[in-house]
C-alpha positions in Angstrom: 28.7 -120.8 90.3 27.6 -122.9 93.2 27.1 -126.6 92.5 24.9 -128.9 94.1 20.9 -129.3 95.0 21.5 -130.3 99.1 23.9 -127.1 99.1 21.6 -125.1 97.4 19.0 -126.1 99.8 21.4 -125.5 103.0 22.0 -122.0 101.9 18.7 -120.4 103.5 19.5 -121.7 106.8 20.3 -118.9 109.7 24.1 -117.7 109.9 26.3 -115.7 111.6 29.3 -113.3 110.8 32.5 -114.6 111.9 35.8 -114.5 110.8 37.9 -116.9 107.9 40.4 -119.8 110.1 42.1 -117.0 111.9 44.0 -114.7 109.4 44.0 -112.3 109.7 42.2 -109.8 106.5 44.1 -107.2 105.4 42.0 -104.8 104.6 42.2 -103.4 100.2 40.7 -100.0 101.1 41.0 -97.3 103.6 37.6 -96.8 104.6 33.9 -97.4 102.4 35.6 -99.2 99.5 33.8 -96.9 96.0 30.9 -97.8 94.6 29.3 -99.2 98.2 29.2 -96.3 99.9 24.9 -96.5 100.7 25.8 -100.3 101.5 24.2 -101.4 104.8 24.3 -104.3 105.3 27.3 -106.6 107.4 29.4 -109.5 106.2 27.9 -112.9 107.5 28.8 -116.4 106.7 26.5 -119.4 107.1 28.6 -122.5 108.3 27.2 -125.4 106.2 28.5 -129.9 107.8 32.2 -128.6 106.7 32.2 -125.8 104.9 32.1 -121.9 105.7 30.0 -119.5 102.8 30.4 -115.7 102.6 27.3 -113.1 102.5 27.0 -109.5 102.2 30.5 -108.9 101.7 30.9 -105.1 101.3 34.6 -104.7 102.8 36.6 -106.0 100.5 39.7 -108.4 101.6 42.5 -110.4 101.4 43.1 -113.2 103.9 47.1 -114.4 103.3 48.7 -117.4 103.5 52.6 -116.9 104.3 54.6 -119.9 103.9 57.1 -120.9 105.9 59.5 -120.5 103.4 58.1 -118.7 100.3 59.3 -119.2 96.6 58.7 -115.9 95.3 55.1 -116.5 93.3 51.8 -115.1 95.3 48.3 -116.1 93.7 45.3 -114.2 94.4 42.2 -116.7 95.0 39.0 -115.7 94.0 36.4 -118.2 95.0 32.7 -118.2 93.9 29.1 -118.4 94.8 27.1 -116.7 91.7 27.8 -113.2 93.2 25.8 -113.3 95.9 28.4 -115.7 98.0 31.5 -117.2 98.6 32.6 -120.8 98.4 34.9 -119.8 101.4 36.6 -122.8 101.9 36.6 -125.3 99.3 37.5 -122.9 97.0 39.4 -120.5 98.6 41.4 -121.4 102.2 41.7 -125.2 100.4 43.4 -124.0 97.8 45.3 -121.3 99.0 46.7 -124.2 102.3 48.1 -127.0 99.2 49.3 -123.4 97.3 51.2 -122.1 101.3 52.2 -125.7 101.1 54.2 -125.8 98.2 55.4 -122.1 99.5 53.3 -119.8 97.2 52.2 -117.2 99.4 48.6 -117.8 98.5 45.9 -114.5 99.6 42.1 -115.4 99.6 40.3 -112.1 97.9 36.7 -111.3 99.4 34.9 -109.5 97.1 31.8 -107.4 97.0 28.6 -109.6 96.3 25.3 -108.5 94.8 22.6 -108.2 98.7 19.9 -110.5 98.6 16.8 -108.0 99.2 14.1 -110.3 101.3 11.0 -108.2 99.4 11.3 -109.7 96.9 12.0 -113.0 97.0 11.9 -113.9 93.0 14.9 -112.6 92.8 16.5 -115.0 95.2 19.7 -116.6 93.1 19.4 -119.9 94.4 15.7 -120.3 92.3 17.7 -118.5 89.9 20.6 -120.7 89.9 18.1 -124.1 90.3 16.2 -122.6 86.5 19.5 -121.7 85.3 17.8 -118.1 84.4 21.2 -117.1 83.7 20.0 -113.7 81.7 17.9 -112.1 85.1 20.8 -113.2 87.2 22.9 -111.1 84.9 20.9 -108.2 84.6 20.9 -108.3 89.0 24.8 -108.6 89.0 25.3 -106.1 86.7 26.0 -103.3 89.5 28.2 -105.7 91.4 30.7 -107.5 88.6 32.8 -103.8 88.0 32.8 -103.0 91.8 34.5 -106.8 92.1 37.0 -107.1 88.9 38.4 -103.4 90.7 38.9 -105.5 94.1 40.8 -108.1 91.9 42.8 -104.9 89.9 43.2 -103.5 93.8 44.3 -107.3 95.5 46.8 -107.5 92.0 47.9 -103.5 93.1 48.5 -104.2 96.9 50.4 -107.2 96.4 53.1 -106.0 93.5 52.8 -103.1 95.7 54.1 -105.0 99.3 55.8 -108.0 97.1 58.9 -106.5 99.1 58.2 -107.4 102.2 56.2 -110.4 101.4 59.4 -112.0 99.9 57.4 -111.8 96.7 58.4 -111.3 93.1 56.2 -108.8 91.7 56.6 -110.4 87.7 55.1 -113.7 89.2 52.0 -112.8 91.3 48.8 -114.2 89.9 45.2 -114.9 90.1 42.7 -117.4 89.7 39.0 -117.5 90.5 36.6 -120.3 90.5 32.6 -119.9 89.0 31.6 -116.3 89.6 35.4 -116.2 90.4 36.6 -117.3 87.0 34.6 -114.5 86.2 36.2 -111.8 88.3 39.5 -113.6 87.2 39.2 -112.8 83.6 37.4 -109.4 83.8 40.7 -108.3 85.8 43.2 -109.6 82.6 41.0 -108.8 80.5 40.9 -104.7 82.2 44.5 -104.1 84.1 47.3 -102.1 83.1 50.7 -102.7 84.3 50.7 -102.4 87.7 47.5 -104.2 88.5 48.1 -106.8 85.7 48.6 -110.4 87.0 51.6 -112.6 85.1 49.3 -115.6 84.7 46.2 -116.4 85.2 44.1 -119.7 85.7 40.0 -119.4 85.4 38.6 -123.3 87.7 35.5 -123.6 86.2 34.5 -119.9 85.0 31.9 -118.4 84.4 32.5 -116.0 81.1 28.5 -114.4 80.8 29.6 -112.1 82.8 33.1 -111.4 81.8 34.0 -107.5 81.7 36.0 -107.1 78.4 37.6 -109.4 76.0 41.5 -108.3 74.7 44.1 -110.8 75.7 46.9 -109.3 77.5 49.8 -107.9 74.4 52.2 -108.7 77.0 52.9 -113.2 77.4 50.1 -114.2 80.5 50.0 -117.9 80.6 46.4 -119.6 81.7 46.0 -122.2 82.7 41.7 -123.4 82.8 40.1 -126.6 84.2 35.8 -127.8 83.9 34.6 -130.8 84.3 32.6 -131.7 80.8 29.3 -132.9 83.2 29.6 -129.3 84.9 25.8 -129.2 86.0 25.4 -125.4 84.6 25.4 -126.2 81.4 29.3 -124.1 81.9 31.8 -126.7 80.0 31.8 -124.5 76.7 32.5 -121.5 78.8 36.2 -123.0 79.6 36.8 -123.8 75.5 35.7 -120.7 74.6 38.7 -119.0 76.6 41.2 -121.4 75.7 40.2 -120.7 71.9 41.0 -116.9 72.3 43.8 -118.1 73.7 44.6 -120.3 71.4 44.2 -117.8 68.8 46.1 -114.8 70.0 49.3 -117.2 70.3 49.6 -116.8 73.7 50.6 -120.1 76.6 47.5 -122.3 77.5 46.5 -125.5 78.9 43.5 -126.7 79.3 41.8 -130.0 81.9 38.7 -130.8 81.0 37.6 -133.8 83.2 34.5 -135.8 81.9 33.1 -135.7 85.5 33.6 -133.8 88.7 30.1 -131.4 88.0 30.4 -128.0 88.6 31.8 -126.6 91.9 34.0 -129.1 92.5 37.0 -127.0 93.8 38.9 -129.3 96.6 35.7 -131.2 97.5 36.7 -134.9 97.2 34.8 -137.4 93.7 37.0 -140.2 93.8 37.2 -139.4 90.3 39.9 -137.9 88.6 38.8 -134.8 88.5 39.8 -134.6 93.0 43.8 -134.8 90.7 43.2 -131.2 88.9 45.1 -129.2 91.9 47.8 -131.8 91.0 48.1 -130.7 87.6 48.1 -127.1 88.6 51.0 -127.0 90.2 52.5 -129.6 87.5 51.7 -126.6 85.2 52.9 -123.7 87.9 56.4 -126.1 87.8 56.5 -126.2 84.1 56.1 -122.1 84.0 58.5 -121.7 86.8 56.5 -121.1 89.3 57.1 -123.7 91.9 59.3 -125.7 93.3 58.4 -129.2 94.5 
């Protein structure tokens, strides 16, 4: 999902193809990703002030952020954007840069997205978000969410299979995501097997309506959850529901529900306590033995 109306208003401006921050992307699949063989569109970006938004992702990739002195922990980051876009900066690369500065090897996941058909403006995801027509949006995205989940599972397996080359402990691989990326995060942890299961997860203002599965892992899987009570898409309760599931399963769980911050706060600065969510995440990682300050 995306946040401010001002942001939504700009989403329809012209775009162009590019790469993010000069990082060398890792292709998740050899050749065409299974399930998107008939896709004919190419990945694009729009630039809005200091933000970069990705559209029409058809070739899933991981963008690595490798610290000078890796501490063994890795985190895969899934930005949000209603499964039609990726807020690649404030929900992706800026998070990865913060983690990398702390010694964590971070990977920004560009998972597959829905393609907006200009012949059907009534299905435009921006309009559906503005009207909170999540039922219709979920229907449109129903084909995409399983593919995005598969990209997430493939990403975990890739990082685990290549742990040695990245100086990563294969038992310290986490997955975090924002909004729709939170949907991917929870779908991944609910549907994983031993080789592609994250060891910890962090859904940030997750959208729960399209999550695939519901079975909390039997193995210890700590979860960190953050959201804002004044979420302007009405998603605060979704984080509470995830927290309650983990609590009921007697899994390690931590929830931060900020009074103000709205939806999509990510790494944006609002001069509010919610700005410190990433520091609280760092505190939690340290407590779990995943971060050495």
